[in-house]
C-alpha positions as CSV (number, residue, x, y, z in Angstrom):
1,M,18.6,-10.6,4.8
2,E,21.8,-8.8,5.8
3,T,21.8,-7.0,9.2
4,V,22.4,-3.5,7.8
5,Q,19.9,-4.0,5.0
6,F,17.3,-5.4,7.5
7,L,17.8,-2.5,9.9
8,I,17.4,0.1,7.0
9,I,14.2,-1.6,5.9
10,G,12.9,-1.9,9.4
11,I,13.5,1.7,10.2
12,V,11.6,2.7,7.0
13,V,8.7,0.4,8.0
14,L,8.7,2.0,11.4
15,A,8.6,5.5,10.1
16,S,6.1,4.8,7.3
17,A,3.8,2.9,9.7
18,C,3.9,5.9,12.1
19,L,2.9,8.1,9.2
20,Q,0.2,5.6,8.2
21,G,-1.3,5.7,11.7
22,S,-1.1,9.5,11.9
23,I,-2.4,10.5,8.5
24,G,-3.7,7.3,6.9
25,F,-1.0,7.3,4.2
26,G,2.6,6.2,4.0
27,L,3.3,2.5,4.6
28,G,3.1,1.2,1.0
29,M,4.0,4.4,-0.8
30,I,7.3,4.9,1.2
31,T,8.3,1.3,2.0
32,A,7.7,-0.2,-1.5
33,P,10.4,1.9,-3.3
34,V,12.9,1.0,-0.6
35,L,12.2,-2.7,-0.9
36,A,12.4,-2.3,-4.7
37,L,15.9,-0.9,-4.3
38,L,17.2,-3.3,-1.6
39,R,15.1,-6.5,-1.7
40,P,12.8,-6.5,-4.8
41,D,12.3,-10.3,-4.3
42,L,10.1,-9.4,-1.3
43,L,7.6,-7.4,-3.3
44,P,4.7,-7.3,-3.4
45,T,3.9,-10.2,-1.1
46,A,5.8,-9.4,2.1
47,L,4.5,-5.8,2.1
48,L,0.9,-7.0,1.5
49,F,1.2,-9.2,4.7
50,L,2.1,-6.0,6.6
51,A,-0.7,-4.1,4.9
52,V,-3.3,-6.7,6.0
53,L,-2.3,-6.3,9.6
54,T,-2.2,-2.5,9.4
55,S,-5.7,-2.3,7.9
56,L,-7.0,-4.9,10.3
57,T,-5.7,-2.9,13.3
58,A,-7.5,0.2,11.9
59,F,-10.7,-1.8,11.3
60,V,-10.8,-3.1,14.8
61,R,-10.4,0.4,16.2
62,E,-13.0,2.1,13.9
63,R,-15.3,-0.6,12.6
64,Q,-18.6,1.0,13.6
65,D,-19.2,3.2,10.5
66,V,-18.3,0.8,7.7
67,D,-20.4,1.1,4.5
68,W,-20.5,-2.7,3.8
69,K,-22.3,-2.2,0.5
70,L,-19.4,-0.2,-0.9
71,V,-17.0,-2.8,0.6
72,G,-18.9,-5.6,-1.2
73,W,-18.8,-3.8,-4.6
74,G,-15.2,-3.1,-4.0
75,A,-14.5,-6.8,-3.4
76,L,-16.3,-7.7,-6.6
77,G,-14.3,-5.1,-8.6
78,R,-11.0,-6.2,-7.1
79,V,-11.2,-9.7,-8.5
80,P,-10.5,-9.0,-12.2
81,G,-7.8,-6.5,-11.1
82,I,-6.1,-9.2,-9.0
83,A,-6.0,-11.6,-12.0
84,I,-4.2,-8.9,-14.1
85,G,-1.9,-7.9,-11.2
86,T,-0.9,-11.5,-10.5
87,A,-0.2,-12.1,-14.2
88,A,2.1,-9.0,-14.1
89,V,4.0,-10.3,-11.1
90,V,4.4,-13.7,-12.7
91,L,5.3,-12.5,-16.2
92,L,7.1,-9.2,-15.9
93,P,10.9,-9.1,-15.2
94,S,12.1,-7.5,-12.0
95,A,13.1,-4.3,-13.8
96,G,9.6,-4.1,-15.3
97,L,7.9,-4.5,-11.9
98,S,10.2,-1.9,-10.3
99,L,9.3,0.6,-13.0
100,M,5.6,-0.2,-12.6
101,L,5.9,0.3,-8.9
102,A,7.7,3.7,-9.3
103,I,5.0,4.9,-11.8
104,T,2.3,3.7,-9.3
105,V,3.9,5.7,-6.5
106,I,4.1,8.9,-8.7
107,G,0.5,8.4,-9.8
108,G,-0.6,7.8,-6.2
109,A,1.1,11.0,-5.1
110,A,-0.7,12.9,-7.9
111,F,-4.0,11.3,-6.9
112,S,-3.5,12.3,-3.3
113,L,-3.0,15.9,-4.3
114,V,-5.9,16.3,-6.7
115,G,-8.9,18.1,-5.4
116,W,-11.5,16.3,-7.6
117,S,-13.5,13.4,-6.1
118,P,-16.0,11.2,-7.9
119,R,-19.2,10.3,-5.9
120,A,-19.0,7.2,-3.6
121,T,-21.4,5.1,-5.7
122,N,-21.4,1.4,-6.2
123,R,-20.3,1.7,-9.8
124,N,-17.4,4.1,-9.0
125,M,-16.3,1.8,-6.2
126,F,-16.3,-1.2,-8.5
127,F,-14.1,0.5,-11.2
128,A,-11.8,2.1,-8.7
129,S,-11.3,-1.3,-7.0
130,S,-10.5,-2.9,-10.3
131,V,-7.6,-0.4,-10.8
132,S,-6.7,-0.8,-7.1
133,G,-6.6,-4.6,-7.5
134,I,-4.2,-4.4,-10.4
135,F,-1.7,-2.1,-8.8
136,G,-2.3,-3.3,-5.2
137,T,-1.5,-6.9,-6.2
138,A,1.4,-6.1,-8.6
139,T,3.1,-3.5,-6.4
140,S,1.3,-3.6,-3.0
141,I,0.1,0.0,-3.6
142,G,-3.6,0.1,-4.3
143,G,-4.8,2.9,-2.0
144,P,-5.0,6.0,-4.3
145,P,-8.0,5.1,-6.5
146,I,-10.1,4.0,-3.5
147,S,-9.2,7.0,-1.3
148,L,-10.2,9.2,-4.3
149,V,-13.7,7.7,-4.3
150,L,-14.2,7.4,-0.5
151,R,-13.0,10.8,0.4
152,T,-16.6,12.2,-0.2
153,L,-17.8,10.2,2.8
154,D,-17.8,11.7,6.3
155,P,-14.4,11.2,8.0
156,S,-15.4,8.4,10.3
157,S,-17.2,6.4,7.6
158,M,-14.3,6.9,5.2
159,R,-11.7,5.6,7.7
160,S,-13.9,2.6,8.7
161,T,-14.8,1.7,5.1
162,M,-11.2,2.0,3.8
163,S,-9.8,-0.1,6.6
164,A,-12.5,-2.8,6.0
165,Y,-11.9,-2.7,2.2
166,F,-8.1,-2.9,2.4
167,T,-8.2,-5.8,5.0
168,L,-10.4,-7.8,2.6
169,G,-8.7,-6.5,-0.5
170,S,-5.2,-7.3,0.6
171,L,-6.3,-10.8,1.7
172,L,-7.8,-11.4,-1.8
173,S,-4.6,-10.1,-3.4
174,L,-2.5,-12.5,-1.3
175,T,-4.9,-15.3,-2.3
176,G,-4.3,-14.5,-6.0
177,L,-0.6,-14.3,-5.5
178,A,-0.6,-17.7,-3.7
179,I,-2.5,-19.3,-6.6
180,G,0.2,-17.8,-8.9
181,G,2.9,-19.3,-6.8
182,E,4.2,-15.9,-5.6
183,V,3.8,-16.5,-1.8
184,T,6.8,-18.3,-0.3
185,S,8.3,-18.9,3.1
186,T,10.8,-16.1,2.5
187,H,8.0,-13.6,2.2
188,I,6.3,-14.9,5.4
189,I,9.6,-14.8,7.4
190,A,10.4,-11.3,6.2
191,A,7.0,-10.0,7.1
192,A,7.2,-11.6,10.5
193,A,10.7,-10.1,11.1
194,L,9.4,-6.6,10.1
195,L,6.2,-6.9,12.1
196,P,7.7,-5.5,15.3
197,F,8.9,-2.3,13.5
198,M,5.4,-1.8,12.1
199,I,3.8,-2.3,15.5
200,I,6.1,0.2,17.1
201,G,5.5,2.7,14.3
202,L,1.7,2.4,14.8
203,W,2.1,2.8,18.5
204,M,4.2,5.9,18.0
205,S,1.5,7.4,15.8
206,N,-0.8,7.7,18.8
207,F,1.6,10.4,20.2
208,V,2.6,11.9,16.9
209,I,-1.0,12.5,15.8
210,R,-1.6,14.7,18.9
211,R,1.5,16.8,18.6
212,A,2.5,17.1,14.9
213,D,1.1,19.2,12.1
214,S,-0.9,16.8,9.9
215,R,-0.4,18.9,6.8
216,L,3.4,18.9,7.3
217,L,3.4,15.1,7.9
218,Y,1.3,14.7,4.7
219,R,3.8,16.7,2.6
220,L,6.6,14.8,4.2
221,A,5.0,11.5,3.2
222,V,4.4,12.6,-0.4
223,A,7.9,14.0,-0.7
224,A,9.5,10.8,0.7
225,S,7.5,8.5,-1.6
226,L,8.3,10.6,-4.7
227,F,12.0,10.6,-3.8
228,G,11.9,6.9,-3.4
229,A,10.1,6.4,-6.8
230,L,12.7,8.6,-8.6
231,L,15.5,6.5,-7.1
232,V,13.9,3.4,-8.3
233,I,13.5,4.8,-11.8
234,A,17.2,5.9,-11.8
235,E,18.3,2.4,-10.6
236,V,16.2,0.7,-13.3
237,L,17.7,3.0,-16.0
238,R,21.2,2.4,-14.7
239,S,20.8,-1.4,-14.7
240,Q,19.4,-1.4,-18.2
241,L,22.2,0.8,-19.6
242,A,25.1,-0.9,-17.8
């Protein structure tokens, strides 16, 4: 990875991890479009490695209120989604995956703004997790369907259950990608190189969350992710028309 390219991606990881730690949203939605533009070969695997560590950190911090029944149904639902998502990574060309990622980001932003929330039942968790498994495995962005279902829980249980689910779900997605031959030493080295940026961003969130307006941060995260998605779509169109 070129030095300038690496620094750009690292700064984006740092900023998006800070937002993730502050408002629970940002790492995948903001970083994935940047990787799609600069290093599409690292997606989705390298970002999933970072997502596992981010979710695990949140789980260790707030593990006391996990609804393990919902996590279990979510794990069951994620399996068929992982199979479809892995097939997409293996079979789709780079431009197709980039376009899928951009559409996922736009859809995720729409999900995050919608006021409707289905009840947090086992059935809803199963189906939401199937969708999450497809897009989480193919693009590393699987959060929106799950957050839509779990937002009806009380805040502590929601955070704990989401962090437990995404730790397990990301590991399952990485397992599916490994079976599909989509986990390489390049992905592992890139994730390791970007890990310090993520750790610093999460550490900074401890200060940001106490001083910044969470609504402003939320709007900033949505705007940044949408801007990145539009850039990805423009680049795909440019490359196809060139």
